N, C-alpha and C positions, 0 to 999 in steps of 0.2 A: 723188314724186321719181324713180320708176323710168322715167318718160317724159322726163326732162330731157335736153336735148342738152348734151353735154360739149364745151367748146372749150378747147384748151390754148394758152397764150402762153408759148413757151420762149425765153429770152434775147432778149426783145423790148424794144427801147429805149423805145418809147412806153409800154408797160405798166410797165417799170422806173421811168420818170420819174414816172408817176402814183403808184406805190407809194412812192417816196421823198418826194414831196410829202405823201402821206398820213402817212408816218412823222414828217415834220417838223411837220405840224399837230398830231399827237398829242403831240409834244414841247412845243409851244407851250401846249397845254392841260394839260400835266403829267400825262398819263395814264400814261406809262411810268415817270416818276419816282415817282409815288404807288404804283405796283405793284411797286416794288423792282427795276426792270429796270436792267441795266447798258447804258448808251448808249455805243457804241464805234465807232471809225473803221475797224475791221477785224472780220471775222466770227470769232466764237468759238462753240464747240459747247456752249453753255449755253442752257437753255430760257428763262431770265429775262434774255435779252440782245437788243438790237436793233442791227443793223449799219446805220449811216447813213454813207455815204462822206464823207470830208473834201473837199468840193468848193469850199471858200471861197465859200459862198453870199453873194450881194450883199445890201446893206441893203434894196434893193427887193424881193428875194425874201422876206425875213423880214417886211417890212411887209405885203406882199400875202397871204402865208400867214396872218398874224395876223388880217387883215381878213376873210379868207375864212370863210364860215359853214359850209362843208362839213366834216363830221367823218367821212365814210364812204368807205371803199374802194369804188370803182366809180362814184362821182359825179365831176363835173368839178372841177378845180382851176384857178386863174387861169392863162390861157395864158402869161403872162409868166414864171410860175414853172416851168411844165412845159417851156417852150422853153429856159429857162436850164439846167435839169437835163439835157435831151436834148443840148444843146451840149457839156456837160461830161462826159457818160458815153459819148458817141458813139464815142470811140476806145478805151474800156475794154472791148475785145472779150472774149467768153467763151473760155476755153481749151477744147481738145478734151476734156479730162477733165471739165470742167463740163458740156459738151454731152452727153457720154456719161452722166453721172450724171442729168442732167435727163430723158433718154430712158428711163433705168431707172425713175425715179419714175413717168413716164407709163405704162410697161408694167405696173408693179406695180399702179397704180391701176386700169387697165382690166381686169386679171386678177381683181381682188378686189372690184370695185365692186358687182356684183349680190349677192355673198355678204354684203357689209357692209350692204346695204339690207335683206336678209332678217333679219339680226340686229337692225337698227334697228326693224323692224316687230315683231319678237318682244319686244323690251325696252320700246318706247314704246307699242305697241298701236295703237288706232284713231287716236289723236292724230297719229301719224306718217303714217298714210295720208292725212290731210287736208292735208299739206304739198304745195302745188301750185307747184313750181318749174319754169319753162319751160327755162331755160338755166343752166348752171354754167360760169363762166369760171375756169380754173385758171392762175395765173401762177407759173411755175417760174422762180426768180430767185436771184441771189446776195445780194440786199438784204433788209433788214427784220428782222422777228422770225422765230421758228420757223414761224409761220403766222398770217396775218391773214385775216379773213373778214367778209363782210357779206351779208345778204339784203335786196334792195331791190325796191320796186314801181316798175315802169316802164310806165305806162298800164295795160293789161289783163294785162301779163306780170309774173311774179315772177322776178327774176334773182338768182343767187348769185355772189359773187366770193370767190376763195380764193387765197392765196399759199402757196408751199412753197419752202424754201431748198435749193439744190443740194448744200450741204456737209453736210447732216444726213441721218439715216436715212430711207429711202424710206417707212417706216411712219408718219412724222410727219404725212403728209397726211391719214391717217384719224383721227388725234387731232384735227386742226383741224376735220375734218368733224363729228366727234362734238361738239366744242365749239359749232360753228355750229348743229347740229340742236337741241342742248339749249337754247341761247340763244333760238332761234326759238320753241321750245315753251313756255317760261316767260313769264309776264307781266311787263312792266316790266323788261326785262333791263338790267343795269348797264353802265357804261363801264369800261374797264380801270382798275384802281386804286381804284375805289370799294369801300366796305365789302361790299356785296352781291357784288361780283365775286369776292372771296376765298371766299365761301361757294359760289358757282357753280363755282369751280375745284375745291373740295373734293368736290362732288357728281360732277363729271366724273371726277375722280381715282378715286372709288369705282367708277364705271361701267367705266372702262378696266381696272381691276384685278380686279374681282369678278364681272363678267358675261362673256357670250360675246364681247363687244367685244375682250377681251384677245388674241384670236387675231390681230387686225389692228393692234394698238397697238405702238408702240416699247417696248423693254424699259424697265422702271422705272430711272430714272437712278441710277447708282452715284455715290458721292462722287468727283468728279474728282481724279485723282492727279497729273496733269501740268499743272494750271492753278493759277496763283498768284492766288487770289481777292482777297487784299489788294491786290496790284498792280493788278488789274483795277478795283477800286473807285476807286483813285487815278486811273487812266487815264480812267475814266468821268467823274469829277468835273472833271478838267482839260479834257476834251473838251466837257462841258456849258458850262464857263466860256468856252472858245474860241468856242463857238457863240453866246455871249451869254446863256446860260441859267444864271445864277450859282448856284453851289453854296453853300447858305446855312446849313450846320450850325454855323458859327462864331457865328451869331446865337442859339445856345442855350448857356447857360453858367450857372454858379453865382456869385452875387456874394459879397462879403465876409461877408455874414450868412447864407450858405447858402440864399438865396432862388433859386429857379429862374427865370431870365430867358429868355424866348423872344421874339425880335424886339422887344426893348425893353419887353416886358410882364412884370410879376411873375405867374408862371404857377401858383404853388402852389395858389391857391384855385380855379383852373379845372380842376384834375385831381382825380380821386378819390384817396384815400390809396394804393391799389395802383398807380394810374397814376403818381403822384408818385414812389413808390419805384422803379418801373421806370425812369423817365426820369432821375432823379438818379443811379441806379446806372450807367447808360450814360454819362452826362456825366462822372462821376468816373473812369470807365475808358475815356475817349475814345481811340480808335485801337486798342483791344484787344477781343477777342471775350469777351462774357460768356455763359458756357454756360447752357443751359436749366435744368439742375439748380441751378446757383448762383443764377440769377435766381429760381427757385422758392423757394429757401431765404430769399432776401432779402424776397420779397413775403409768403409765408405763414409764414415762420419755423418754429416747432416743429410747425405743422400741415401742413407742405408735403407730407408723405407721404400724408395723407388728402385734401387739397384741391387739390394741384397736378395739372394736366393740360396738355398742349400746346394743347388747344383753349381752355381758360380763359386761358392765357397769350397765345394769338394774338388773343383778343378784346380784351385790354388793349392789345396793340400796335396793333390797328386803331383803337381809340379815341384813343390818343395821336397816331398819325399824322394822323388827321382833325382833331384840335384844333390840331396844329402847322400843318396846311394852312390852317385857318380863321384862324390868327394871321398869315397872310401869307407863310409860307415854303412856296413851291409845289413845290420839289424835294424828293423823298424823302430823308430824312437818316438814317433808321433802316433798317439792312440786316439781312436774315435770311440767315444762312449755314446751308444745309441740313445737318442732322446735327450742328451745332456750337453755334449760339447767335445772339446779336444784337450789332451793332456800330454805333457812331456815330463819325463822323470829325470 
């Protein structure tokens, strides 16, 4: 990777249009929804959010994005979709402040790139030396997630594509790079929102906090104090509905006999006893946060002190999300509020 050519795309309409098409395709595939991401029409400084501008996309746009087989940033999307986005964002010019911030991200990257590579070689060893990337395209933009990335083969060349948001700390670009490298080195990497994806994120979280990578990483997120998460969940649900991606949590309820109904299916026998307790507790407290400790007491009762852990609880959540998805509810309906607990709306 040390020989890779770095190319920056700053406030570039063409690159932004491709990124928005990529984001919309990820929405169609429910990757963001399954990963508990907030889908918002305005940027918010939260790692689990994606900014997709409200462009009143046409029916043709969604039809062609749905038909498109491309799931990767860096590959081509239907020209009719790309051109529609270009037409609609052409006049949404970047402010001087955004351009200044984009250049700060670029300067920070160039200053620390070789040092970051040295740490990567130290942590990952010989496997890192075997990564042969010819070019890295860095899209500095106002759209999308904190950072999207993909490594692709193009003939004899291996290319990497990476995005960074101008409204977020400049260090975020190195976190995205770490995610990209880790995903490249493991076999059978997952898509956003799959069960394996959460485990991959946990591994990268350890690397950024406990190894020399921490010198180049953004500070660990504190609990946001000036952000109304409950309001954002509602905004995200309404925006998904406006985009035609219905928010389906009302298809999960308890009938008169206390049976758990998911998308018209009696779900009790499809869940383990612990999973059943978890989901029923959320449904009974719909719209309210159920704290981690409270959920632990419900599931493990008197043994919660010995058996409860956030890891074991997160595995239950992953399994329940997967089974709800398999039942036909493609949008994520179970939200994790960092440091607080779980919520279903």
